[in-house]
Backbone bond lengths (Angstrom), bond angles and torsions (degrees), N, CA, C in turn:
res aa  C-N    CA-C-N  psi(-1)  N-CA   C-N-CA  omega(-1)  CA-C   N-CA-C  phi
1 Q - - - 1.456 - - 1.522 109.63 -
2 V 1.301 115.05 174.28 1.464 120.63 -174.53 1.548 109.22 -120.59
3 Q 1.303 117.17 133.37 1.448 121.53 173.41 1.555 107.10 -113.05
4 L 1.306 115.68 138.12 1.422 124.04 179.06 1.506 110.13 -119.15
5 V 1.302 115.15 124.36 1.460 119.97 -177.44 1.533 108.30 -119.86
6 E 1.314 114.98 117.52 1.455 122.07 -177.64 1.505 111.33 -97.50
7 S 1.310 115.70 154.39 1.420 122.98 175.51 1.512 110.06 -153.39
8 G 1.322 116.15 161.27 1.449 121.12 174.07 1.500 117.54 105.92
9 G 1.293 118.73 -6.91 1.448 120.57 176.98 1.516 111.52 -70.88
10 G 1.322 115.86 173.65 1.433 119.06 179.27 1.513 112.18 152.77
11 L 1.334 115.25 -158.36 1.463 124.25 -178.15 1.513 109.70 -105.03
12 V 1.328 113.92 132.82 1.466 119.35 179.36 1.510 108.24 -141.32
13 Q 1.296 117.20 153.09 1.456 120.53 177.91 1.528 110.58 -78.05
14 A 1.287 118.33 153.48 1.447 123.10 176.34 1.544 109.12 -55.16
15 G 1.351 114.77 133.10 1.452 119.85 -176.88 1.498 113.58 91.19
16 G 1.327 116.22 -9.31 1.490 120.29 -177.43 1.514 112.21 -85.69
17 S 1.329 113.33 -171.86 1.477 119.91 -175.73 1.482 110.97 -132.52
18 L 1.317 115.36 155.28 1.467 124.97 172.85 1.507 109.15 -141.71
19 I 1.338 113.61 153.63 1.499 117.83 172.95 1.528 105.71 -123.47
20 L 1.313 115.30 124.53 1.484 122.45 175.07 1.530 107.76 -99.99
21 S 1.311 114.25 141.01 1.459 121.05 175.51 1.539 109.60 -126.02
22 C 1.299 114.22 153.26 1.471 120.80 179.86 1.530 108.72 -148.64
23 A 1.289 116.28 118.60 1.445 121.86 179.20 1.513 112.16 -108.59
24 A 1.284 116.36 131.85 1.466 122.31 178.19 1.502 111.36 -97.12
25 S 1.326 116.64 138.87 1.452 122.02 176.89 1.498 110.48 -144.73
26 G 1.300 116.31 167.74 1.442 119.06 176.84 1.540 111.18 122.99
27 S 1.271 117.09 -152.55 1.457 122.28 -176.90 1.505 109.43 -111.69
28 F 1.326 115.75 110.33 1.460 121.85 -179.29 1.511 111.13 -154.12
29 F 1.324 115.50 152.64 1.465 119.60 177.47 1.555 110.19 -85.61
30 R 1.297 113.41 -38.52 1.456 117.80 -172.38 1.533 109.84 -158.68
31 I 1.314 115.64 140.63 1.493 119.47 169.77 1.509 108.00 -107.21
32 N 1.293 112.67 125.58 1.472 118.97 179.47 1.514 108.53 -86.75
33 A 1.315 116.53 -116.10 1.478 119.43 -179.21 1.535 111.63 -73.15
34 M 1.313 114.46 147.33 1.451 122.21 170.28 1.501 109.09 -125.53
35 G 1.346 116.01 154.47 1.437 115.08 -176.29 1.520 112.11 -166.51
36 W 1.285 113.52 179.47 1.481 124.88 177.39 1.508 109.64 -128.64
37 Y 1.363 114.50 134.99 1.431 123.58 172.31 1.508 108.03 -126.08
38 R 1.331 113.59 163.29 1.477 116.73 178.09 1.522 109.38 -139.44
39 Q 1.321 114.64 156.46 1.436 121.48 -178.34 1.492 111.09 -146.73
40 V 1.330 115.78 136.45 1.484 122.52 169.20 1.484 108.36 -113.92
41 P 1.338 116.76 154.39 1.476 119.96 -178.80 1.528 111.38 -54.43
42 G 1.328 115.58 133.35 1.439 120.80 176.78 1.518 114.91 85.32
43 K 1.325 117.14 -3.03 1.434 119.30 -179.77 1.531 109.99 -124.85
44 Q 1.339 114.16 159.53 1.461 121.07 179.91 1.544 109.87 -71.60
45 R 1.322 114.02 150.53 1.454 119.70 173.60 1.523 107.96 -64.68
46 E 1.326 118.32 135.85 1.430 120.91 -178.63 1.553 111.43 -126.52
47 L 1.325 114.59 152.93 1.473 120.88 179.44 1.520 109.31 -70.66
48 V 1.321 113.43 133.09 1.474 120.00 172.83 1.539 106.86 -99.58
49 A 1.317 115.41 -56.98 1.461 119.78 -177.87 1.545 109.23 -160.21
50 R 1.305 116.44 149.83 1.422 121.75 -179.10 1.515 110.16 -142.05
51 I 1.340 118.08 145.97 1.448 121.24 178.70 1.512 109.40 -138.75
52 T 1.291 117.47 135.14 1.416 123.05 177.76 1.553 112.09 -81.12
53 S 1.293 116.68 169.97 1.455 119.33 177.52 1.550 112.66 -62.74
54 G 1.330 115.00 -24.22 1.444 121.84 179.12 1.509 113.88 -89.82
55 G 1.353 115.48 -4.11 1.482 118.61 174.17 1.540 113.84 98.78
56 T 1.321 118.29 3.96 1.453 119.19 175.47 1.542 109.45 -74.27
57 T 1.333 114.31 133.80 1.475 118.62 -174.48 1.523 109.38 -120.63
58 N 1.357 113.59 153.07 1.486 120.77 167.13 1.501 107.78 -144.24
59 Y 1.326 115.51 152.08 1.414 124.65 -174.04 1.519 113.47 -129.72
60 G 1.329 117.17 152.08 1.404 120.83 171.20 1.538 111.27 -65.87
61 D 1.317 116.81 147.44 1.434 120.73 -175.98 1.528 114.45 -55.27
62 F 1.305 116.26 -30.43 1.470 120.82 -175.99 1.527 112.73 -74.65
63 V 1.329 117.32 -13.53 1.461 119.63 -177.78 1.512 112.33 -66.37
64 K 1.330 117.79 -43.34 1.441 123.18 170.66 1.532 111.35 52.32
65 G 1.310 116.60 44.02 1.470 118.82 175.31 1.529 116.56 80.82
66 R 1.346 116.30 -0.83 1.465 117.41 -177.18 1.531 113.57 -82.21
67 F 1.314 118.65 -24.91 1.454 121.29 -173.51 1.536 108.44 -116.37
68 T 1.340 113.89 152.75 1.443 121.55 177.45 1.519 110.15 -135.64
69 I 1.295 117.30 124.68 1.436 123.17 176.83 1.489 110.95 -99.69
70 S 1.342 117.32 142.39 1.455 121.94 179.60 1.535 106.98 -148.91
71 R 1.311 116.45 167.51 1.466 118.38 178.82 1.534 108.55 -150.54
72 D 1.318 113.49 154.68 1.453 123.00 176.88 1.522 103.63 -117.67
73 N 1.326 117.33 102.46 1.449 120.38 -175.60 1.524 110.93 -65.51
74 A 1.300 117.20 -32.98 1.488 120.15 -179.35 1.535 110.08 -65.02
75 K 1.284 116.32 -30.51 1.487 119.90 -179.08 1.519 112.04 -102.67
76 N 1.316 118.03 0.14 1.488 121.56 -178.58 1.511 109.49 53.53
77 T 1.323 117.76 44.07 1.419 122.65 -175.01 1.517 109.22 -127.52
78 V 1.335 113.17 140.44 1.471 119.93 176.94 1.562 108.17 -120.09
79 Y 1.303 115.05 144.62 1.463 120.42 -177.39 1.569 108.61 -123.55
80 L 1.307 114.38 153.53 1.447 120.04 172.79 1.532 109.04 -136.35
81 Q 1.327 114.10 107.90 1.436 121.43 174.95 1.515 108.28 -86.31
82 M 1.360 117.33 118.95 1.432 122.70 -176.73 1.543 109.09 -116.27
83 N 1.312 116.54 119.84 1.463 121.92 179.21 1.526 109.85 -117.20
84 S 1.299 116.55 164.68 1.461 123.74 177.36 1.518 111.67 50.35
85 L 1.317 115.33 48.19 1.471 120.40 -178.92 1.508 110.93 -69.41
86 N 1.310 114.60 144.68 1.468 121.50 178.51 1.543 109.08 -135.13
87 S 1.304 114.98 177.38 1.472 121.53 -175.29 1.542 111.33 -60.03
88 E 1.298 116.92 -27.54 1.471 119.36 -178.38 1.482 112.79 -76.43
89 D 1.329 118.10 -5.92 1.430 121.93 178.59 1.565 109.60 -94.21
90 I 1.270 117.43 -0.93 1.484 119.56 177.01 1.513 108.92 -65.26
91 A 1.360 116.17 124.26 1.458 121.42 -177.84 1.515 109.33 -177.93
92 V 1.286 114.89 171.32 1.460 120.16 167.29 1.562 106.35 -90.71
93 Y 1.285 116.43 128.23 1.450 121.68 -178.32 1.536 108.71 -103.07
94 Y 1.319 115.98 130.01 1.423 122.24 -176.53 1.527 111.21 -115.55
95 C 1.320 116.14 133.51 1.459 120.33 173.29 1.512 108.87 -84.81
96 N 1.307 116.75 145.72 1.426 124.55 -179.41 1.545 109.98 -137.26
97 C 1.333 114.32 143.85 1.452 116.45 168.30 1.512 110.23 -144.17
98 N 1.307 114.85 157.71 1.456 122.13 175.35 1.498 106.07 -112.82
99 A 1.324 119.00 122.45 1.464 122.11 -171.97 1.502 111.70 -137.88
100 Q 1.315 113.94 148.20 1.434 121.38 172.47 1.528 108.03 -95.77
101 V 1.326 115.31 120.90 1.456 119.72 -174.42 1.525 110.71 -121.82
102 P 1.335 116.93 156.38 1.467 119.98 178.81 1.491 112.34 -56.87
103 G 1.330 115.78 140.12 1.462 119.98 177.32 1.480 115.73 85.68
104 M 1.325 117.66 -6.02 1.470 120.86 -179.79 1.506 108.43 -116.95
105 V 1.325 116.71 132.19 1.464 121.81 179.85 1.529 110.77 -71.69
106 L 1.322 115.51 -43.31 1.432 119.70 -178.26 1.551 111.28 -106.99
107 P 1.309 117.03 150.37 1.461 117.94 174.41 1.484 110.59 -67.34
108 R 1.321 116.06 155.82 1.469 119.63 -179.44 1.535 109.39 -138.32
109 D 1.323 114.72 166.69 1.425 122.70 -178.42 1.508 113.92 -90.34
110 Y 1.293 117.79 143.30 1.473 122.96 176.25 1.536 107.30 -128.48
111 W 1.371 114.43 153.86 1.474 121.35 -177.10 1.490 110.58 -128.49
112 G 1.345 114.95 144.90 1.457 120.34 168.88 1.539 110.44 -80.36
113 Q 1.330 113.50 177.73 1.467 119.09 -178.15 1.504 113.56 -79.41
114 G 1.287 117.21 -14.71 1.461 121.17 177.72 1.536 111.26 98.22
115 T 1.335 116.12 147.10 1.456 120.36 177.13 1.527 107.08 -136.24
116 Q 1.305 117.26 134.59 1.455 123.33 -176.29 1.532 111.40 -79.12
117 V 1.331 115.01 133.17 1.462 121.83 170.01 1.492 109.22 -116.39
118 T 1.305 117.51 122.97 1.425 123.07 -179.63 1.539 110.44 -123.23
119 V 1.308 117.10 133.83 1.431 121.76 -178.49 1.515 109.91 -118.03
120 S 1.326 116.69 123.11 1.471 120.03 -179.12 1.507 110.46 -98.63
121 S 1.304 116.86 142.49 1.479 121.51 -177.82 1.509 110.80 -91.78
């Protein structure tokens, strides 16, 4: 199985920046896409950014060039550089990966425990 450990969340002033990191560990053959989602109470979890093993990226419409996702395949780690943060970015951010693991025919998704991002005005 796969464990995802996130770090880097916290409190930042409006207009500031944060970098989130997520490292995957455990027993797996291959990690396919990795990404970040976010959720606020009462709303559905939404895609922030996603990156394939080949480096193809896609972002949620609200990102508007403010965030950059990257990954280090050798370290099985994904990063999210977030700039120009505002109050609408307040949420719990979850790391996600799609991985092929022993004993499973098809790859499956795994989730981190989430990290809170708070933006003060």
